[in-house]
C-alpha positions as CSV (number, residue, x, y, z in Angstrom):
1,X,-177.6,57.7,-23.0
2,X,-181.0,59.0,-24.6
3,X,-183.8,57.2,-25.9
4,X,-184.8,58.5,-29.1
5,X,-188.5,57.5,-30.0
6,X,-189.7,58.8,-33.3
7,X,-192.9,60.6,-33.3
8,X,-193.1,60.6,-29.6
9,X,-195.1,63.5,-29.5
10,X,-198.2,61.7,-30.7
11,X,-198.2,59.8,-27.5
12,X,-196.5,62.5,-25.2
13,X,-199.0,65.3,-26.2
14,X,-202.0,63.2,-25.0
15,X,-200.6,62.8,-21.3
16,X,-198.6,66.0,-21.1
17,X,-195.4,63.4,-20.8
18,X,-194.2,60.2,-22.0
19,X,-196.4,57.7,-20.0
20,X,-194.7,54.7,-17.8
21,X,-197.2,52.3,-19.1
22,X,-198.1,51.1,-15.6
23,X,-201.7,48.9,-16.1
24,X,-201.5,49.3,-19.7
25,X,-202.7,46.5,-21.7
26,X,-201.1,44.9,-24.9
27,X,-203.9,43.9,-27.2
28,X,-202.1,42.6,-30.2
29,X,-198.5,42.2,-31.6
30,X,-197.5,41.9,-35.3
31,X,-194.4,40.5,-36.4
32,X,-193.0,41.1,-39.9
33,X,-189.7,39.5,-41.5
34,X,-189.1,41.2,-45.0
35,X,-187.0,38.9,-47.2
36,X,-183.4,40.1,-47.0
37,X,-184.1,42.5,-44.1
38,X,-184.3,42.8,-40.6
39,X,-187.9,42.5,-39.1
40,X,-190.3,44.7,-37.1
41,X,-192.9,44.2,-34.1
42,X,-195.9,46.4,-33.8
43,X,-197.4,46.5,-30.4
44,X,-201.2,47.7,-30.0
45,X,-201.3,49.1,-26.5
46,X,-203.9,50.8,-24.4
47,X,-202.5,53.1,-22.1
48,X,-204.0,54.9,-18.9
49,X,-203.2,57.5,-16.3
50,X,-205.5,57.6,-13.6
51,X,-206.7,60.4,-11.5
52,X,-207.3,60.3,-7.7
53,X,-210.7,60.9,-8.2
54,X,-213.5,57.9,-7.6
55,X,-216.5,57.1,-9.9
56,X,-219.7,56.1,-8.6
57,X,-218.6,52.5,-8.6
58,X,-215.4,53.3,-6.8
59,X,-213.0,52.9,-9.8
60,X,-210.3,55.6,-10.1
61,X,-211.3,58.0,-12.9
62,X,-209.1,58.3,-16.2
63,X,-207.1,61.4,-16.3
64,X,-206.4,60.2,-20.3
65,X,-206.7,57.0,-21.9
66,X,-205.3,56.1,-25.6
67,X,-204.7,53.3,-27.8
68,X,-201.1,53.5,-29.5
69,X,-199.1,51.4,-31.8
70,X,-195.3,51.4,-31.1
71,X,-193.2,50.0,-33.9
72,X,-189.9,48.4,-33.0
73,X,-187.6,48.0,-36.0
74,X,-184.6,46.0,-36.9
75,X,-185.6,43.4,-34.2
76,X,-183.5,40.6,-33.0
77,X,-183.8,38.0,-30.2
78,X,-187.6,38.5,-29.7
79,X,-189.1,36.7,-26.8
80,X,-192.8,36.5,-25.9
81,X,-194.1,34.5,-23.1
82,X,-197.4,34.2,-21.6
83,X,-199.7,36.2,-24.7
84,X,-203.2,35.5,-23.3
85,X,-206.7,37.1,-23.5
86,X,-205.6,39.8,-21.1
87,X,-201.8,41.3,-21.1
88,X,-201.4,43.9,-18.7
89,X,-197.9,45.6,-18.0
90,X,-196.3,47.1,-15.0
91,X,-194.1,49.0,-17.3
92,X,-192.2,49.3,-20.5
93,X,-188.6,49.6,-20.0
94,X,-186.4,50.9,-22.9
95,X,-182.5,50.9,-22.4
96,X,-180.1,52.1,-24.6
97,X,-177.3,49.7,-25.0
98,X,-173.6,50.7,-24.3
99,X,-171.0,50.2,-27.0
100,X,-169.7,47.2,-25.4
101,X,-173.2,45.7,-24.8
102,X,-174.0,46.3,-28.6
103,X,-171.2,44.2,-29.7
104,X,-172.6,40.6,-29.4
105,X,-169.6,37.8,-30.0
106,X,-168.0,40.5,-32.4
107,X,-170.5,40.3,-35.0
108,X,-171.5,43.5,-36.4
109,X,-174.7,42.1,-37.9
110,X,-176.1,41.5,-34.4
111,X,-175.6,45.0,-32.8
112,X,-178.8,46.6,-31.4
113,X,-178.9,50.2,-30.3
114,X,-181.9,49.2,-27.4
115,X,-183.1,46.6,-25.2
116,X,-186.9,46.5,-24.8
117,X,-188.8,44.9,-22.0
118,X,-192.7,44.8,-21.7
119,X,-192.5,44.1,-17.8
120,X,-195.7,42.3,-16.9
121,X,-197.7,42.0,-14.1
122,X,-197.3,38.8,-12.6
123,X,-199.1,36.1,-14.5
124,X,-199.3,38.2,-17.7
125,X,-197.4,38.4,-21.2
126,X,-193.8,39.4,-21.1
127,X,-191.6,40.5,-24.3
128,X,-188.2,41.3,-24.4
129,X,-186.4,42.4,-27.5
130,X,-183.4,43.9,-29.1
131,X,-183.7,46.8,-31.9
132,X,-182.3,49.8,-33.5
133,X,-185.4,52.1,-33.9
134,X,-188.5,52.6,-31.9
135,X,-191.5,54.7,-33.3
136,X,-195.1,55.8,-32.3
137,X,-197.1,54.9,-35.4
138,X,-200.3,56.3,-34.0
139,X,-202.0,57.3,-30.7
140,X,-205.6,58.3,-30.3
141,X,-207.7,59.1,-26.9
142,X,-210.3,56.2,-26.3
143,X,-213.3,56.2,-23.7
144,X,-212.9,53.7,-20.7
145,X,-215.0,50.7,-21.5
146,X,-217.9,50.0,-18.8
């Protein structure tokens, strides 16, 4: 099974690969529920990849840091727990569901292609959802705040 992320290159090209989202920070989330259609969730996330070099203060230098918006379309069963002033992730897990898992109680309207988990570092924000489409809306490099 392969996870298909639309416009993944917008983000992957900045890092040279798809990042693991370890120590990424979720800055905002927006839910949209259009009339007569399935909703979406947009997440604005700051993603960084550290080098092994230390700066003058003893912090690891960024190899790359960017701000990205990920969109999850046709969402279902969205669960958000612990959203706060800081929402640091351990990882972003995207799992393609098997045909059996996609059939929930035999209701075709409730089937979804992916299970997504924003895995938090303990005590931070956790998000779980099912969706059909995942896309990178934008991605742009940013400088680390000092």
